[in-house]
Each structure stands twice: as structure tokens, then as C-alpha cells.
PDB file of N, CA, C and O in Angstrom:
ATOM      1  N   MET A   1      59.181 -22.046-144.800  1.00  0.00           N
ATOM      2  CA  MET A   1      58.908 -21.376-144.444  1.00  0.00           C
ATOM      3  C   MET A   1      57.413 -21.093-144.033  1.00  0.00           C
ATOM      4  O   MET A   1      56.633 -21.250-144.973  1.00  0.00           O
ATOM      5  N   GLY A   2      56.860 -20.728-142.891  1.00  0.00           N
ATOM      6  CA  GLY A   2      55.534 -20.631-142.942  1.00  0.00           C
ATOM      7  C   GLY A   2      55.066 -19.356-143.364  1.00  0.00           C
ATOM      8  O   GLY A   2      55.880 -18.440-143.482  1.00  0.00           O
ATOM      9  N   ARG A   3      53.754 -19.163-143.630  1.00  0.00           N
ATOM     10  CA  ARG A   3      53.360 -18.410-143.922  1.00  0.00           C
ATOM     11  C   ARG A   3      52.843 -16.928-143.378  1.00  0.00           C
ATOM     12  O   ARG A   3      51.857 -16.920-142.641  1.00  0.00           O
ATOM     13  N   THR A   4      53.364 -15.910-143.659  1.00  0.00           N
ATOM     14  CA  THR A   4      53.066 -14.803-143.194  1.00  0.00           C
ATOM     15  C   THR A   4      51.582 -14.530-143.147  1.00  0.00           C
ATOM     16  O   THR A   4      50.920 -14.728-144.166  1.00  0.00           O
ATOM     17  N   LEU A   5      51.018 -14.100-142.061  1.00  0.00           N
ATOM     18  CA  LEU A   5      49.408 -13.542-142.396  1.00  0.00           C
ATOM     19  C   LEU A   5      49.416 -11.840-141.862  1.00  0.00           C
ATOM     20  O   LEU A   5      50.173 -11.569-140.930  1.00  0.00           O
ATOM     21  N   GLN A   6      48.748 -10.964-142.342  1.00  0.00           N
ATOM     22  CA  GLN A   6      48.559  -9.410-142.334  1.00  0.00           C
ATOM     23  C   GLN A   6      48.108  -9.535-140.521  1.00  0.00           C
ATOM     24  O   GLN A   6      47.836 -10.637-140.046  1.00  0.00           O
ATOM     25  N   THR A   7      48.087  -8.235-139.643  1.00  0.00           N
ATOM     26  CA  THR A   7      47.407  -8.024-138.988  1.00  0.00           C
ATOM     27  C   THR A   7      45.932  -7.672-139.102  1.00  0.00           C
ATOM     28  O   THR A   7      45.333  -7.555-140.171  1.00  0.00           O
ATOM     29  N   THR A   8      45.539  -7.554-138.192  1.00  0.00           N
ATOM     30  CA  THR A   8      44.198  -6.643-138.549  1.00  0.00           C
ATOM     31  C   THR A   8      44.436  -5.280-138.927  1.00  0.00           C
ATOM     32  O   THR A   8      43.734  -4.744-139.784  1.00  0.00           O
ATOM     33  N   ASN A   9      45.363  -4.687-138.358  1.00  0.00           N
ATOM     34  CA  ASN A   9      45.710  -3.260-138.480  1.00  0.00           C
ATOM     35  C   ASN A   9      45.979  -3.135-140.263  1.00  0.00           C
ATOM     36  O   ASN A   9      45.477  -2.312-141.028  1.00  0.00           O
ATOM     37  N   GLN A  10      46.646  -3.909-140.482  1.00  0.00           N
ATOM     38  CA  GLN A  10      47.337  -4.327-141.834  1.00  0.00           C
ATOM     39  C   GLN A  10      46.455  -4.174-142.858  1.00  0.00           C
ATOM     40  O   GLN A  10      46.636  -3.527-143.890  1.00  0.00           O
ATOM     41  N   LEU A  11      45.349  -4.887-142.485  1.00  0.00           N
ATOM     42  CA  LEU A  11      44.423  -5.362-143.261  1.00  0.00           C
ATOM     43  C   LEU A  11      43.468  -4.171-143.716  1.00  0.00           C
ATOM     44  O   LEU A  11      43.261  -3.890-144.896  1.00  0.00           O
ATOM     45  N   ILE A  12      42.835  -3.415-142.468  1.00  0.00           N
ATOM     46  CA  ILE A  12      42.126  -2.203-142.114  1.00  0.00           C
ATOM     47  C   ILE A  12      43.002  -1.263-143.006  1.00  0.00           C
ATOM     48  O   ILE A  12      42.389  -1.066-144.055  1.00  0.00           O
ATOM     49  N   ARG A  13      43.956  -0.742-142.995  1.00  0.00           N
ATOM     50  CA  ARG A  13      45.032  -0.164-143.811  1.00  0.00           C
ATOM     51  C   ARG A  13      45.085  -0.199-145.181  1.00  0.00           C
ATOM     52  O   ARG A  13      44.750   0.775-145.855  1.00  0.00           O
ATOM     53  N   ASP A  14      45.603  -1.562-145.814  1.00  0.00           N
ATOM     54  CA  ASP A  14      45.328  -1.789-147.394  1.00  0.00           C
ATOM     55  C   ASP A  14      44.018  -1.682-147.723  1.00  0.00           C
ATOM     56  O   ASP A  14      43.844  -1.177-148.832  1.00  0.00           O
ATOM     57  N   GLU A  15      42.780  -2.069-146.975  1.00  0.00           N
ATOM     58  CA  GLU A  15      41.392  -1.811-147.600  1.00  0.00           C
ATOM     59  C   GLU A  15      41.260   0.272-147.646  1.00  0.00           C
ATOM     60  O   GLU A  15      40.730   0.990-148.494  1.00  0.00           O
ATOM     61  N   MET A  16      41.706   0.495-146.860  1.00  0.00           N
ATOM     62  CA  MET A  16      42.057   2.017-147.191  1.00  0.00           C
ATOM     63  C   MET A  16      42.646   2.636-148.399  1.00  0.00           C
ATOM     64  O   MET A  16      42.436   3.654-149.059  1.00  0.00           O
ATOM     65  N   SER A  17      43.387   1.731-148.432  1.00  0.00           N
ATOM     66  CA  SER A  17      44.493   2.362-149.671  1.00  0.00           C
ATOM     67  C   SER A  17      43.934   2.006-150.825  1.00  0.00           C
ATOM     68  O   SER A  17      44.270   2.675-151.802  1.00  0.00           O
ATOM     69  N   HIS A  18      42.914   0.840-151.044  1.00  0.00           N
ATOM     70  CA  HIS A  18      42.429   0.731-152.109  1.00  0.00           C
ATOM     71  C   HIS A  18      41.370   1.567-152.498  1.00  0.00           C
ATOM     72  O   HIS A  18      40.987   1.663-153.664  1.00  0.00           O
ATOM     73  N   PHE A  19      40.777   2.317-151.320  1.00  0.00           N
ATOM     74  CA  PHE A  19      40.055   3.677-151.914  1.00  0.00           C
ATOM     75  C   PHE A  19      40.456   4.542-152.077  1.00  0.00           C
ATOM     76  O   PHE A  19      39.579   5.300-152.491  1.00  0.00           O
ATOM     77  N   ASN A  20      41.668   5.159-151.987  1.00  0.00           N
ATOM     78  CA  ASN A  20      42.491   6.305-152.242  1.00  0.00           C
ATOM     79  C   ASN A  20      41.943   7.090-153.799  1.00  0.00           C
ATOM     80  O   ASN A  20      41.747   8.283-154.031  1.00  0.00           O
ATOM     81  N   ASN A  21      41.838   6.162-154.486  1.00  0.00           N
ATOM     82  CA  ASN A  21      41.367   7.218-155.823  1.00  0.00           C
ATOM     83  C   ASN A  21      39.952   7.716-155.255  1.00  0.00           C
ATOM     84  O   ASN A  21      39.682   8.916-155.299  1.00  0.00           O
ATOM     85  N   PHE A  22      39.037   6.767-154.713  1.00  0.00           N
ATOM     86  CA  PHE A  22      37.689   7.417-154.113  1.00  0.00           C
ATOM     87  C   PHE A  22      37.882   8.239-153.250  1.00  0.00           C
ATOM     88  O   PHE A  22      36.848   8.888-153.090  1.00  0.00           O
ATOM     89  N   LYS A  23      38.795   8.610-152.498  1.00  0.00           N
ATOM     90  CA  LYS A  23      38.639   9.188-151.134  1.00  0.00           C
ATOM     91  C   LYS A  23      39.347  10.434-152.006  1.00  0.00           C
ATOM     92  O   LYS A  23      38.567  11.359-151.775  1.00  0.00           O
ATOM     93  N   ARG A  24      40.304  10.923-152.806  1.00  0.00           N
ATOM     94  CA  ARG A  24      40.342  11.672-153.501  1.00  0.00           C
ATOM     95  C   ARG A  24      39.714  12.546-154.606  1.00  0.00           C
ATOM     96  O   ARG A  24      40.185  13.582-155.076  1.00  0.00           O
ATOM     97  N   ALA A  25      38.784  12.049-154.866  1.00  0.00           N
ATOM     98  CA  ALA A  25      37.520  12.150-155.166  1.00  0.00           C
ATOM     99  C   ALA A  25      36.452  13.442-154.910  1.00  0.00           C
ATOM    100  O   ALA A  25      35.891  14.318-155.568  1.00  0.00           O
ATOM    101  N   LEU A  26      36.563  12.906-153.323  1.00  0.00           N
ATOM    102  CA  LEU A  26      35.756  13.187-152.821  1.00  0.00           C
ATOM    103  C   LEU A  26      35.916  14.631-152.165  1.00  0.00           C
ATOM    104  O   LEU A  26      37.086  14.983-152.317  1.00  0.00           O
ATOM    105  N   ARG A  27      35.213  15.540-151.530  1.00  0.00           N
ATOM    106  CA  ARG A  27      35.540  16.730-151.495  1.00  0.00           C
ATOM    107  C   ARG A  27      36.107  16.707-149.541  1.00  0.00           C
ATOM    108  O   ARG A  27      35.695  15.938-148.673  1.00  0.00           O
ATOM    109  N   LEU A  28      36.974  17.659-149.418  1.00  0.00           N
ATOM    110  CA  LEU A  28      38.125  17.921-148.659  1.00  0.00           C
ATOM    111  C   LEU A  28      37.097  17.359-147.062  1.00  0.00           C
ATOM    112  O   LEU A  28      37.559  16.615-146.197  1.00  0.00           O
ATOM    113  N   ASP A  29      35.843  17.890-147.048  1.00  0.00           N
ATOM    114  CA  ASP A  29      34.875  17.507-145.397  1.00  0.00           C
ATOM    115  C   ASP A  29      34.495  16.496-145.679  1.00  0.00           C
ATOM    116  O   ASP A  29      34.083  15.819-144.737  1.00  0.00           O
ATOM    117  N   ASP A  30      34.441  15.932-146.963  1.00  0.00           N
ATOM    118  CA  ASP A  30      33.860  14.233-146.799  1.00  0.00           C
ATOM    119  C   ASP A  30      35.584  13.378-146.634  1.00  0.00           C
ATOM    120  O   ASP A  30      35.819  12.352-145.996  1.00  0.00           O
ATOM    121  N   GLN A  31      36.250  13.947-147.180  1.00  0.00           N
ATOM    122  CA  GLN A  31      37.704  13.316-147.025  1.00  0.00           C
ATOM    123  C   GLN A  31      38.112  12.855-145.449  1.00  0.00           C
ATOM    124  O   GLN A  31      38.574  11.786-145.051  1.00  0.00           O
ATOM    125  N   LYS A  32      37.773  14.036-144.741  1.00  0.00           N
ATOM    126  CA  LYS A  32      37.840  14.233-143.386  1.00  0.00           C
ATOM    127  C   LYS A  32      36.714  12.858-142.418  1.00  0.00           C
ATOM    128  O   LYS A  32      36.941  12.347-141.321  1.00  0.00           O
ATOM    129  N   ARG A  33      35.666  12.645-143.264  1.00  0.00           N
ATOM    130  CA  ARG A  33      34.722  11.558-142.943  1.00  0.00           C
ATOM    131  C   ARG A  33      35.351  10.396-143.257  1.00  0.00           C
ATOM    132  O   ARG A  33      35.415   9.461-142.459  1.00  0.00           O
ATOM    133  N   PHE A  34      35.940  10.363-144.626  1.00  0.00           N
ATOM    134  CA  PHE A  34      36.179   9.030-144.538  1.00  0.00           C
ATOM    135  C   PHE A  34      37.398   8.665-143.785  1.00  0.00           C
ATOM    136  O   PHE A  34      37.451   7.475-143.475  1.00  0.00           O
ATOM    137  N   ASP A  35      38.415   9.425-143.409  1.00  0.00           N
ATOM    138  CA  ASP A  35      39.076   8.931-142.616  1.00  0.00           C
ATOM    139  C   ASP A  35      38.577   8.873-141.381  1.00  0.00           C
ATOM    140  O   ASP A  35      39.185   8.048-140.699  1.00  0.00           O
ATOM    141  N   THR A  36      37.717   9.415-140.823  1.00  0.00           N
ATOM    142  CA  THR A  36      36.920   9.313-139.718  1.00  0.00           C
ATOM    143  C   THR A  36      36.465   7.654-139.511  1.00  0.00           C
ATOM    144  O   THR A  36      36.766   6.904-138.582  1.00  0.00           O
ATOM    145  N   LEU A  37      35.555   7.349-140.840  1.00  0.00           N
ATOM    146  CA  LEU A  37      35.183   5.733-140.709  1.00  0.00           C
ATOM    147  C   LEU A  37      35.952   4.895-140.689  1.00  0.00           C
ATOM    148  O   LEU A  37      35.544   3.882-140.122  1.00  0.00           O
ATOM    149  N   PHE A  38      37.372   4.831-141.240  1.00  0.00           N
ATOM    150  CA  PHE A  38      38.433   4.181-140.936  1.00  0.00           C
ATOM    151  C   PHE A  38      38.747   3.941-139.691  1.00  0.00           C
ATOM    152  O   PHE A  38      39.048   2.847-139.214  1.00  0.00           O
ATOM    153  N   ALA A  39      38.663   5.232-139.009  1.00  0.00           N
ATOM    154  CA  ALA A  39      39.985   5.311-137.633  1.00  0.00           C
ATOM    155  C   ALA A  39      38.877   4.429-136.723  1.00  0.00           C
ATOM    156  O   ALA A  39      39.352   3.556-135.995  1.00  0.00           O
ATOM    157  N   HIS A  40      37.248   4.645-136.737  1.00  0.00           N
ATOM    158  CA  HIS A  40      36.223   3.507-136.093  1.00  0.00           C
ATOM    159  C   HIS A  40      36.828   2.079-136.715  1.00  0.00           C
ATOM    160  O   HIS A  40      37.604   1.464-135.984  1.00  0.00           O
ATOM    161  N   ALA A  41      36.628   1.725-137.548  1.00  0.00           N
ATOM    162  CA  ALA A  41      37.057   0.333-137.904  1.00  0.00           C
ATOM    163  C   ALA A  41      38.295   0.101-137.425  1.00  0.00           C
ATOM    164  O   ALA A  41      38.494  -1.069-137.099  1.00  0.00           O
ATOM    165  N   LEU A  42      39.413   1.044-137.247  1.00  0.00           N
ATOM    166  CA  LEU A  42      40.519   0.335-136.464  1.00  0.00           C
ATOM    167  C   LEU A  42      40.503   0.681-135.052  1.00  0.00           C
ATOM    168  O   LEU A  42      41.564   0.928-134.478  1.00  0.00           O
ATOM    169  N   GLN A  43      38.992   0.734-134.231  1.00  0.00           N
ATOM    170  CA  GLN A  43      38.637   0.697-132.771  1.00  0.00           C
ATOM    171  C   GLN A  43      38.110  -0.813-132.405  1.00  0.00           C
ATOM    172  O   GLN A  43      37.909  -1.359-131.320  1.00  0.00           O
ATOM    173  N   HIS A  44      37.970  -1.258-133.750  1.00  0.00           N
ATOM    174  CA  HIS A  44      37.366  -2.954-133.662  1.00  0.00           C
ATOM    175  C   HIS A  44      38.144  -3.853-134.095  1.00  0.00           C
ATOM    176  O   HIS A  44      37.676  -4.789-134.744  1.00  0.00           O
ATOM    177  N   THR A  45      39.311  -3.774-133.866  1.00  0.00           N
ATOM    178  CA  THR A  45      40.533  -4.921-134.829  1.00  0.00           C
ATOM    179  C   THR A  45      39.955  -5.973-133.966  1.00  0.00           C
ATOM    180  O   THR A  45      39.249  -6.737-134.625  1.00  0.00           O
ATOM    181  N   ALA A  46      40.021  -6.273-132.680  1.00  0.00           N
ATOM    182  CA  ALA A  46      39.768  -7.710-132.098  1.00  0.00           C
ATOM    183  C   ALA A  46      38.338  -8.269-133.029  1.00  0.00           C
ATOM    184  O   ALA A  46      38.492  -9.213-133.804  1.00  0.00           O
ATOM    185  N   ALA A  47      37.440  -7.837-132.931  1.00  0.00           N
ATOM    186  CA  ALA A  47      36.037  -8.276-133.360  1.00  0.00           C
ATOM    187  C   ALA A  47      36.039  -8.297-134.951  1.00  0.00           C
ATOM    188  O   ALA A  47      35.302  -9.142-135.458  1.00  0.00           O
ATOM    189  N   ILE A  48      36.923  -7.305-135.985  1.00  0.00           N
ATOM    190  CA  ILE A  48      36.712  -7.944-137.239  1.00  0.00           C
ATOM    191  C   ILE A  48      38.422  -9.192-137.616  1.00  0.00           C
ATOM    192  O   ILE A  48      38.660  -9.942-138.563  1.00  0.00           O
ATOM    193  N   SER A  49      39.240  -8.850-136.335  1.00  0.00           N
ATOM    194  CA  SER A  49      39.984 -10.583-136.464  1.00  0.00           C
ATOM    195  C   SER A  49      39.696 -11.903-136.490  1.00  0.00           C
ATOM    196  O   SER A  49      40.250 -12.871-137.010  1.00  0.00           O
ATOM    197  N   LEU A  50      38.303 -11.700-135.545  1.00  0.00           N
ATOM    198  CA  LEU A  50      37.165 -12.625-135.318  1.00  0.00           C
ATOM    199  C   LEU A  50      36.592 -13.228-135.812  1.00  0.00           C
ATOM    200  O   LEU A  50      36.114 -14.334-135.562  1.00  0.00           O
ATOM    201  N   ALA A  51      36.521 -12.224-137.060  1.00  0.00           N
ATOM    202  CA  ALA A  51      35.509 -12.546-138.240  1.00  0.00           C
ATOM    203  C   ALA A  51      35.669 -13.216-139.743  1.00  0.00           C
ATOM    204  O   ALA A  51      35.381 -12.788-140.861  1.00  0.00           O
ATOM    205  N   ASN A  52      36.337 -14.630-139.215  1.00  0.00           N
ATOM    206  CA  ASN A  52      37.296 -14.724-140.361  1.00  0.00           C
ATOM    207  C   ASN A  52      36.471 -15.197-141.571  1.00  0.00           C
ATOM    208  O   ASN A  52      36.871 -15.326-142.728  1.00  0.00           O
ATOM    209  N   HIS A  53      34.842 -15.505-140.920  1.00  0.00           N
ATOM    210  CA  HIS A  53      34.223 -16.013-142.156  1.00  0.00           C
ATOM    211  C   HIS A  53      33.610 -15.196-143.153  1.00  0.00           C
ATOM    212  O   HIS A  53      32.881 -15.686-144.017  1.00  0.00           O
ATOM    213  N   ALA A  54      33.843 -14.080-143.087  1.00  0.00           N
ATOM    214  CA  ALA A  54      33.358 -12.908-143.614  1.00  0.00           C
ATOM    215  C   ALA A  54      34.823 -12.114-144.394  1.00  0.00           C
ATOM    216  O   ALA A  54      35.963 -12.114-143.930  1.00  0.00           O
ATOM    217  N   LEU A  55      34.419 -11.559-145.521  1.00  0.00           N
ATOM    218  CA  LEU A  55      35.190 -11.041-146.379  1.00  0.00           C
ATOM    219  C   LEU A  55      35.625  -9.640-145.506  1.00  0.00           C
ATOM    220  O   LEU A  55      34.845  -8.853-144.969  1.00  0.00           O
ATOM    221  N   PRO A  56      37.075  -9.577-145.534  1.00  0.00           N
ATOM    222  CA  PRO A  56      37.847  -8.734-144.597  1.00  0.00           C
ATOM    223  C   PRO A  56      37.097  -7.180-144.607  1.00  0.00           C
ATOM    224  O   PRO A  56      37.032  -6.545-143.555  1.00  0.00           O
ATOM    225  N   PHE A  57      36.525  -6.613-145.922  1.00  0.00           N
ATOM    226  CA  PHE A  57      35.938  -5.323-146.082  1.00  0.00           C
ATOM    227  C   PHE A  57      34.603  -5.518-145.551  1.00  0.00           C
ATOM    228  O   PHE A  57      33.981  -4.479-145.330  1.00  0.00           O
ATOM    229  N   GLU A  58      34.118  -6.436-145.339  1.00  0.00           N
ATOM    230  CA  GLU A  58      32.534  -6.497-145.055  1.00  0.00           C
ATOM    231  C   GLU A  58      32.366  -6.808-142.951  1.00  0.00           C
ATOM    232  O   GLU A  58      31.347  -6.847-142.261  1.00  0.00           O
ATOM    233  N   SER A  59      33.364  -6.914-142.681  1.00  0.00           N
ATOM    234  CA  SER A  59      34.020  -6.537-141.181  1.00  0.00           C
ATOM    235  C   SER A  59      33.982  -5.325-140.800  1.00  0.00           C
ATOM    236  O   SER A  59      33.206  -4.879-139.955  1.00  0.00           O
ATOM    237  N   VAL A  60      35.210  -4.426-141.679  1.00  0.00           N
ATOM    238  CA  VAL A  60      35.616  -3.167-141.569  1.00  0.00           C
ATOM    239  C   VAL A  60      34.534  -2.307-141.681  1.00  0.00           C
ATOM    240  O   VAL A  60      34.560  -1.202-141.140  1.00  0.00           O
ATOM    241  N   LEU A  61      33.542  -2.716-142.357  1.00  0.00           N
ATOM    242  CA  LEU A  61      31.776  -1.988-142.678  1.00  0.00           C
ATOM    243  C   LEU A  61      30.991  -1.921-141.649  1.00  0.00           C
ATOM    244  O   LEU A  61      30.492  -0.888-141.202  1.00  0.00           O
ATOM    245  N   LEU A  62      30.855  -2.990-141.247  1.00  0.00           N
ATOM    246  CA  LEU A  62      30.516  -3.373-139.590  1.00  0.00           C
ATOM    247  C   LEU A  62      30.638  -2.723-138.465  1.00  0.00           C
ATOM    248  O   LEU A  62      29.852  -2.190-137.682  1.00  0.00           O
ATOM    249  N   ALA A  63      32.257  -2.927-138.557  1.00  0.00           N
ATOM    250  CA  ALA A  63      32.888  -1.822-137.331  1.00  0.00           C
ATOM    251  C   ALA A  63      32.558  -0.580-137.856  1.00  0.00           C
ATOM    252  O   ALA A  63      31.720  -0.127-137.077  1.00  0.00           O
ATOM    253  N   MET A  64      32.705   0.019-138.522  1.00  0.00           N
ATOM    254  CA  MET A  64      32.408   1.786-138.939  1.00  0.00           C
ATOM    255  C   MET A  64      30.683   1.817-138.292  1.00  0.00           C
ATOM    256  O   MET A  64      30.385   2.489-137.304  1.00  0.00           O
ATOM    257  N   LEU A  65      29.482   0.797-139.214  1.00  0.00           N
ATOM    258  CA  LEU A  65      28.657   0.938-138.750  1.00  0.00           C
ATOM    259  C   LEU A  65      28.081   0.725-137.210  1.00  0.00           C
ATOM    260  O   LEU A  65      27.051   1.294-136.850  1.00  0.00           O
ATOM    261  N   LEU A  66      29.038  -0.376-136.103  1.00  0.00           N
ATOM    262  CA  LEU A  66      28.689   0.025-135.061  1.00  0.00           C
ATOM    263  C   LEU A  66      29.018   1.099-134.587  1.00  0.00           C
ATOM    264  O   LEU A  66      28.101   1.663-133.990  1.00  0.00           O
ATOM    265  N   GLU A  67      30.202   1.750-134.614  1.00  0.00           N
ATOM    266  CA  GLU A  67      30.717   2.891-133.948  1.00  0.00           C
ATOM    267  C   GLU A  67      29.370   4.125-134.668  1.00  0.00           C
ATOM    268  O   GLU A  67      29.038   4.888-133.761  1.00  0.00           O
ATOM    269  N   GLN A  68      28.860   4.332-135.552  1.00  0.00           N
ATOM    270  CA  GLN A  68      27.695   5.249-136.107  1.00  0.00           C
ATOM    271  C   GLN A  68      26.867   4.908-135.079  1.00  0.00           C
ATOM    272  O   GLN A  68      26.765   5.722-134.161  1.00  0.00           O
ATOM    273  N   GLN A  69      26.006   3.479-135.003  1.00  0.00           N
ATOM    274  CA  GLN A  69      25.067   3.305-134.134  1.00  0.00           C
ATOM    275  C   GLN A  69      25.695   3.849-132.776  1.00  0.00           C
ATOM    276  O   GLN A  69      25.087   4.825-132.337  1.00  0.00           O
ATOM    277  N   ARG A  70      26.408   3.572-132.278  1.00  0.00           N
ATOM    278  CA  ARG A  70      26.644   4.195-130.932  1.00  0.00           C
ATOM    279  C   ARG A  70      26.661   5.493-130.466  1.00  0.00           C
ATOM    280  O   ARG A  70      26.439   5.835-129.305  1.00  0.00           O
ATOM    281  N   GLN A  71      27.123   6.714-132.061  1.00  0.00           N
ATOM    282  CA  GLN A  71      27.100   7.838-131.960  1.00  0.00           C
ATOM    283  C   GLN A  71      25.254   8.279-131.747  1.00  0.00           C
ATOM    284  O   GLN A  71      24.668   9.064-131.002  1.00  0.00           O
ATOM    285  N   ILE A  72      24.819   7.353-132.780  1.00  0.00           N
ATOM    286  CA  ILE A  72      22.878   7.408-132.762  1.00  0.00           C
ATOM    287  C   ILE A  72      22.996   7.338-131.355  1.00  0.00           C
ATOM    288  O   ILE A  72      23.222   8.341-130.677  1.00  0.00           O
ATOM    289  N   GLU A  73      22.880   6.398-130.961  1.00  0.00           N
ATOM    290  CA  GLU A  73      22.160   6.223-129.512  1.00  0.00           C
ATOM    291  C   GLU A  73      22.381   7.467-128.386  1.00  0.00           C
ATOM    292  O   GLU A  73      21.465   8.041-127.796  1.00  0.00           O
ATOM    293  N   GLN A  74      23.589   7.694-128.262  1.00  0.00           N
ATOM    294  CA  GLN A  74      24.270   8.613-127.940  1.00  0.00           C
ATOM    295  C   GLN A  74      23.370  10.123-128.039  1.00  0.00           C
ATOM    296  O   GLN A  74      22.608  10.569-127.181  1.00  0.00           O
ATOM    297  N   LEU A  75      23.627  10.565-129.002  1.00  0.00           N
ATOM    298  CA  LEU A  75      22.627  11.917-129.225  1.00  0.00           C
ATOM    299  C   LEU A  75      21.057  11.601-129.068  1.00  0.00           C
ATOM    300  O   LEU A  75      20.353  12.512-128.632  1.00  0.00           O
ATOM    301  N   GLU A  76      20.483  10.411-129.383  1.00  0.00           N
ATOM    302  CA  GLU A  76      18.979  10.100-128.655  1.00  0.00           C
ATOM    303  C   GLU A  76      19.135  10.337-127.314  1.00  0.00           C
ATOM    304  O   GLU A  76      18.602  11.352-126.867  1.00  0.00           O
ATOM    305  N   ALA A  77      19.811   9.550-126.499  1.00  0.00           N
ATOM    306  CA  ALA A  77      20.009   9.763-125.149  1.00  0.00           C
ATOM    307  C   ALA A  77      20.171  11.112-124.668  1.00  0.00           C
ATOM    308  O   ALA A  77      19.489  11.510-123.723  1.00  0.00           O
ATOM    309  N   ARG A  78      21.109  11.927-125.302  1.00  0.00           N
ATOM    310  CA  ARG A  78      21.319  13.374-125.137  1.00  0.00           C
ATOM    311  C   ARG A  78      19.809  14.070-125.248  1.00  0.00           C
ATOM    312  O   ARG A  78      19.178  14.389-124.241  1.00  0.00           O
ATOM    313  N   LEU A  79      19.358  14.249-126.480  1.00  0.00           N
ATOM    314  CA  LEU A  79      17.586  14.951-126.826  1.00  0.00           C
ATOM    315  C   LEU A  79      16.946  14.250-125.549  1.00  0.00           C
ATOM    316  O   LEU A  79      16.422  14.970-124.699  1.00  0.00           O
ATOM    317  N   ASP A  80      16.972  12.883-125.385  1.00  0.00           N
ATOM    318  CA  ASP A  80      15.918  12.600-124.444  1.00  0.00           C
ATOM    319  C   ASP A  80      16.261  12.902-123.412  1.00  0.00           C
ATOM    320  O   ASP A  80      15.269  12.764-122.697  1.00  0.00           O
ATOM    321  N   ALA A  81      17.207  13.305-122.731  1.00  0.00           N
ATOM    322  CA  ALA A  81      17.543  14.109-121.382  1.00  0.00           C
ATOM    323  C   ALA A  81      17.087  15.368-121.077  1.00  0.00           C
ATOM    324  O   ALA A  81      16.751  15.845-119.993  1.00  0.00           O
ATOM    325  N   ARG A  82      17.133  16.051-122.666  1.00  0.00           N
ATOM    326  CA  ARG A  82      16.506  17.336-122.584  1.00  0.00           C
ATOM    327  C   ARG A  82      14.849  17.569-121.887  1.00  0.00           C
ATOM    328  O   ARG A  82      14.352  18.694-121.839  1.00  0.00           O
TER     329      ARG A  82
END
């Protein structure tokens, strides 16, 4: 039988579950932020699946950072427009 590989969504959710104890130790506001970060990673499953040279969590972190950078640039653009 062939080997079954995890989908990228499963990989991201597994990484998230590895941090359950960490999440539980956070304040409720930060737990929501934590969930938001992983939601951002889920928006980039295609890119994460193609980053096979990296450790899975490295790709997840880069996807999170990419979304944060996008938000920073949008906020800067709004400030510049004022």
C-alpha cells in the first residue's frame, strides 16, 4: 500500500494542536489572536504545500507573517491617504 501524506490543512491543524497547552496559558484575548494567526496560515495552503524544503512550521510562520505584513501595508496606505 502507498503512503498517505497529510493535506496542508491537516498539517497546519496538527501544528496548531501541538501548541494547545501554550494557547491555554494565554489570556482569552491572546487566545483569539493565536487562532487568527493560524487562520491566516490556512489562507496560504498552496504556498505552504510547495515549500517542501522547509520544516512545516517554518512555512506556517511565514504565511502568518505574510498576512501581518499585508495588514501593515493596508494600514500604512490608509494613513497616507489621510
